[in-house]
C-alpha positions in Angstrom: 0.0 0.0 0.0 1.4 3.4 -0.9 0.1 6.2 1.4 -0.2 9.9 0.6 0.6 11.9 3.6 0.0 15.7 4.1 3.2 17.2 5.3 3.6 20.4 7.3 7.0 22.1 7.4 6.3 25.1 9.7 3.1 26.8 10.7 2.4 30.1 12.3 -0.7 30.6 14.5 -1.6 33.7 12.3 -2.5 34.6 8.8 1.2 35.1 7.9 2.1 32.9 4.9 4.8 30.8 6.5 3.1 27.5 5.7 4.9 25.2 3.3 3.1 22.0 2.4 3.5 19.3 -0.1 2.4 15.8 -0.8 4.9 13.0 -0.6 4.6 9.3 -1.4 5.8 7.0 1.3 5.5 3.2 1.4 4.2 1.7 4.6 2.7 -1.8 4.7 0.1 -1.9 7.5 0.3 -5.7 7.6 4.0 -5.3 8.4 3.3 -3.6 11.7 3.9 -5.7 14.9 0.8 -6.7 16.9 -0.7 -3.9 18.9 0.8 -3.9 22.4 -1.1 -3.6 25.7 -0.4 0.1 25.9 -0.2 0.9 22.2 -2.6 2.9 20.0 -2.7 2.2 16.3 -3.2 5.6 14.6 -4.0 6.4 11.0 -1.8 9.4 10.3 -3.6 12.4 8.7 -0.9 15.0 9.0 2.8 15.0 10.0 5.2 17.9 10.8 8.8 18.0 9.9 11.1 19.5 12.5 14.8 19.7 12.8 16.6 16.9 14.6 19.1 17.8 17.3 21.7 15.1 16.6 24.1 16.5 19.3 21.4 16.0 22.0 20.7 12.5 20.8 24.4 11.7 21.0 24.7 13.2 24.5 21.9 11.0 25.8 23.1 7.9 24.0 20.3 7.8 21.4 22.4 8.5 18.3 21.6 6.1 15.4 22.9 5.7 11.8 19.4 6.3 10.5 17.1 8.7 12.3 13.3 8.7 11.8 11.8 12.1 10.9 8.3 13.5 11.3 7.7 13.1 15.0 4.7 15.4 15.3 1.5 13.7 14.1 -2.2 13.9 14.1 -4.7 11.2 13.1 -7.5 8.8 13.9 -7.3 5.9 16.3 -7.9 2.6 14.5 -7.2 0.1 17.4 -6.1 0.2 21.0 -4.3 -2.2 23.3 -6.2 -4.0 26.1 -4.6 -1.8 28.8 -5.2 1.6 27.0 -7.6 3.7 29.1 -7.5 7.1 27.4 -8.5 6.3 23.9 -10.9 4.2 21.8 -11.3 3.6 18.1 -12.3 6.6 16.0 -10.9 9.2 18.5 -9.0 12.0 16.9 -5.6 12.4 18.4 -2.4 14.4 18.2 1.0 13.7 19.6 4.8 13.7 19.4 6.8 10.5 19.0 9.5 10.0 21.7 13.1 10.6 21.1 13.9 6.9 21.0 11.1 6.1 18.5 12.1 3.6 15.8 9.1 4.7 13.7 8.6 7.8 11.5 5.4 9.7 11.3 5.8 9.7 7.5 3.5 6.7 7.1 -0.1 5.8 6.8 -0.4 3.8 10.1 1.8 3.9 13.2 1.8 2.3 16.6 2.2 4.8 19.5 2.3 4.4 23.2 -0.8 6.1 24.7 1.3 8.4 26.9 2.5 10.2 23.7 -1.0 11.1 22.5 -3.8 13.4 23.5 -7.2 14.0 22.1 -7.3 16.6 19.3 -9.6 19.5 20.0 -12.6 19.7 17.7 -11.8 23.2 16.5 -8.2 22.4 15.5 -7.7 20.9 12.0 -5.2 18.0 11.3 -2.5 20.2 9.8 -2.7 22.9 12.5 -2.6 20.2 15.3 0.6 18.6 13.9 2.2 21.8 12.8 1.9 23.8 16.0 2.1 21.2 18.8 5.9 21.3 19.2 6.4 25.1 19.4 3.2 25.3 21.4 4.5 23.0 24.1 7.8 24.8 24.1 6.1 28.2 24.6 3.7 26.9 27.3 6.6 25.2 29.1 8.6 28.5 29.1 5.8 30.7 30.2 3.8 28.5 32.6 6.2 26.1 34.2 9.5 28.0 34.1 8.4 31.6 34.6 4.8 31.5 36.0 3.5 34.3 33.8 0.5 36.1 35.3 -1.6 39.3 34.7 0.4 42.5 35.0 3.8 40.9 34.1 5.9 42.3 31.3 7.4 39.7 29.0 10.1 40.3 26.4 10.0 37.7 23.6 13.0 37.7 21.4 12.4 37.1 17.6 8.6 37.3 18.1 7.9 36.6 14.4 9.3 33.1 14.6 6.8 30.2 15.0 7.8 29.8 18.6 7.7 33.5 19.2 4.3 34.0 17.6 2.7 31.3 19.8 4.5 32.6 22.9 3.2 36.2 22.3 -0.4 34.9 22.1 -0.1 32.7 25.3 1.5 35.6 27.2 -1.2 38.0 26.1 -3.9 35.5 27.0 -2.5 35.4 30.5 -2.8 39.1 30.8 0.8 40.0 30.4 2.2 43.0 28.5 4.4 41.8 25.6 7.5 43.4 24.1 9.2 41.8 21.2 12.2 42.1 18.9 12.2 41.9 15.1 15.1 41.0 12.9 13.8 42.5 9.7 11.3 45.0 8.4 9.0 42.1 7.4 9.1 40.6 10.9 8.3 44.1 12.4 5.3 44.5 10.1 4.1 41.0 10.9 4.2 41.7 14.7 2.5 45.0 14.3 -0.3 43.3 12.3 -1.1 40.9 15.2 -4.4 42.6 16.2 -7.1 40.0 17.0 -10.6 41.4 17.7 -11.5 41.6 21.4 -15.1 42.6 22.0 -15.3 44.1 18.5 -12.1 46.1 18.9 -8.8 45.1 17.4 -6.0 45.5 20.0 -2.3 44.9 19.3 -0.8 41.8 20.9 2.6 43.4 21.1 2.9 46.7 23.1 6.2 47.5 21.6 8.2 46.1 18.7 12.0 46.7 18.8 13.5 46.5 15.4 17.1 45.3 15.8 17.8 44.7 12.1 20.2 47.6 11.7 22.1 46.8 14.8 21.8 50.3 16.2 18.9 49.8 18.7 19.8 49.1 22.3 17.4 46.4 23.5 18.1 46.9 27.2 17.6 50.7 26.9 14.4 50.2 24.9 13.0 47.8 27.5 13.9 50.0 30.5 12.3 53.0 28.7 9.1 51.0 28.1 8.9 49.8 31.7 9.7 53.1 33.3 13.2 51.9 34.4 11.8 48.9 36.3 12.8 46.2 33.8 10.9 43.3 32.4 9.6 40.4 34.5 10.2 37.6 32.0 12.6 37.2 29.1 12.4 34.4 26.5 15.5 34.7 24.4 16.2 33.2 21.0 19.9 32.8 21.7 22.3 35.3 23.2 25.7 36.8 22.2 28.3 35.2 24.4 31.3 37.0 23.0 32.2 40.4 21.5 30.9 41.3 18.1 34.1 40.6 16.2 34.1 37.0 17.6 30.6 36.2 16.3 30.6 34.2 13.1 27.3 35.1 11.5 25.3 38.3 10.9 22.3 36.8 12.7 24.3 36.1 15.8 25.6 39.7 15.7 22.0 40.9 16.1 21.4 38.8 19.3 21.6 40.7 22.6 24.6 40.2 24.8 24.1 38.3 28.0 24.9 41.4 29.9 22.1 43.2 28.2 19.6 40.6 29.2 20.7 40.8 32.9 20.5 44.6 32.7 16.9 44.7 31.4 15.7 42.1 33.9 13.6 43.5 36.7 13.7 42.5 40.4 12.6 38.9 40.8 12.7 38.5 37.0 12.9 35.2 35.1 15.3 34.7 32.2 14.3 31.7 30.1 17.2 30.9 27.7 17.6 28.5 24.8 21.4 29.0 24.8 22.7 25.6 25.9 26.3 26.9 26.2 25.5 29.9 28.4 28.3 30.9 30.7 27.9 33.4 33.5 30.9 35.1 35.1 30.9 36.0 38.8 29.8 39.6 38.1 26.9 38.3 36.1 25.8 35.9 38.9 26.2 38.7 41.4 23.9 41.0 39.4 21.3 38.3 39.2 21.7 37.7 43.0 21.1 41.4 43.7 17.9 41.3 41.7 16.7 38.0 43.1 16.4 36.9 39.4 16.5 33.4 38.0 17.9 31.7 34.9 16.1 28.6 33.5 17.1 26.6 30.4 14.5 25.7 27.9 15.3 22.3 26.6 13.0 21.5 23.7 12.7 17.8 24.8 12.3 18.3 28.6 8.7 17.3 28.6 9.6 14.1 26.7 11.7 12.8 29.6 8.5 12.0 31.6 5.6 10.0 30.3 3.5 11.4 33.2 4.1 15.0 32.3 4.0 14.8 28.5 0.3 14.1 28.2 -0.4 17.0 30.6 1.8 19.4 28.6 0.3 18.4 25.2 -3.3 18.4 26.5 -3.0 21.8 28.2 -1.6 23.5 25.1 -4.1 22.1 22.7 -7.0 23.0 25.0 -5.8 26.5 25.0 -5.6 26.6 21.2 -9.1 25.2 21.1 -10.3 28.3 22.9 -10.7 26.9 26.4 -9.7 29.0 29.4 -7.0 27.2 31.4 -6.3 28.1 35.0 
């Protein structure tokens, strides 16, 4: 049997045309699947997202292989469940992320998945949106809810807000009642962020209170944030990488636009939270002392952290998708 799978490369939660889709042909013989295990769910795949693979991380946790399956984010319909499965039944619509050690690829017609890696797909979310946004959505929710406890009245700086992760994080922060500041790396990104104006009670309000255009390298992010907050600093920072060295030591033009780690510490307010994606972040004693004086914290956003616990994964996935479905989550 040759299956035709709808693939999603990247998807924004907005009207911005960043969606790239195509149809591919992939052979998968359903009869070659092993018997459904006690805790397995047999899923007919309706959409699959292609995300980058962190081969260095896989090597560090001893999961490196010669051939790596791709297409870990899937959505589909349950065909069959194992005898110990309690959360699903045939014909349920589901979405999930395959584990790091999965031998299977989502680029197939039918796949066996442990029930802990799936949640019910909300009715209002289509197949493509479910598969295309679940990864960045879980990352954003992890950063804002679990690592920084965003709440009404907080000020959040989201670096590179026009990225898929940034766009979702902006919406989640605003939904929680936070004031959002964001950086843009190009004129197109700036215009995209300024157009984020969903209707609220018939009035279109901007999601981003201030967009800081850093594309020309002349704008001081720390100064802009302190100006916007009346000198108090921001409560939460979600970075998209930081500059660890001086400008002449940075290898790419994109890295030269990143804020220096000292700038991030400067713009943090008292009791602030810095959520970083920089795995090689190094803080010198003066940096640590500045954070100590502010009572601020630094947390590392590991993309796969939710994947390390079967108990937590379902909760993370379910909470994010319920929010996307329009439910109010406490």
